[in-house]
N, C-alpha and C positions, 0 to 999 in steps of 0.2 A: 339537134342534139350533138352531132359530130363536130359542128362548128364551135359549140360551147366548150366541148372537151378539148379541142385543139387550142382554143383561146386560153383555157386554164393551164394547159401544159406549157404554152409559150410564156406565161407569166411566172411559172415556178422558178426557172433559172434566174431571172432577174431578182426575185425575192431572196433567193439564196445568196446571190452576189452582193446584195445590199446590206448584209450583216456587217456590224461594226465591231472591230477588235477593241476590247476595253482595256485589257492588261495582258501581260505575259508572265509565265512562271520562269524564273531564272535559276531556282534551286529547289530541290525537294529535300526536306530534313525530316526523316522518318515519315510521319503522316501529315506533316505541315509543309507549307510552301512559302517561299520568299518571292514576292512579286517584283516585276520590273519597276513599278511605281515606288515601292519601298526603297529599292536600290537607288533610283534616281533622286528621290527626296533626300536620302542620306548623303549622296554624292554632292548635291547642290550645296549643302551646308559645309561639308568638309573641303571641297575643292576650292572654295573661295579663299580659304586660308592656305591650304597646302600647295596650290598651283600659282600663287601670287608671284609675279615677276618672270614667269617662264613664257617662252614663245617658240614658235616653229616646231621643229622635230622634237625638241626637248619637251615641249608642252604635250605633244601627242603621246610620247613614251610615258611621261609622268602620269598623264590622265589614264592611260591603259593600266598602268601598275596600280594606281590609286583605286580604280574600279575593282580590280582583283582583290586588293587589300580590304576594301569596304565590304565586298561580298563575303569574303572569308570571315570578317568580323560579324556580319549579320548571321551567318551560319553558326558561328561559335556562340553568339548570344541566344539563338534559337535552341541550340543543344543545351545550354545552361538552363534556359527556361523550362525545357522539357524535363531535365534532371530534377529541378526543384519541384515541379509538379508531381513527378514520380515519387519524390521523397516527402511529399506533403509539407513543404517548407513554406 
């Protein structure tokens, strides 16, 4: 009995460590969230056009600024969606 309990206890930490991260929350807008996958998907579309021709440090700075701008835009869109829902539009 004790051996079985010990074996079970030894298995618990590995089970907990094998959990897989699916997504991350990058912003909370009232009761809704914006996920990293949404931000990444939007960035992929926008950066192809916006970052064309940049390289090195200029590319790194522009990508960081673009990420902030896109997140701000997603937050703004979510706020507008919530306002429209609240106004029954």
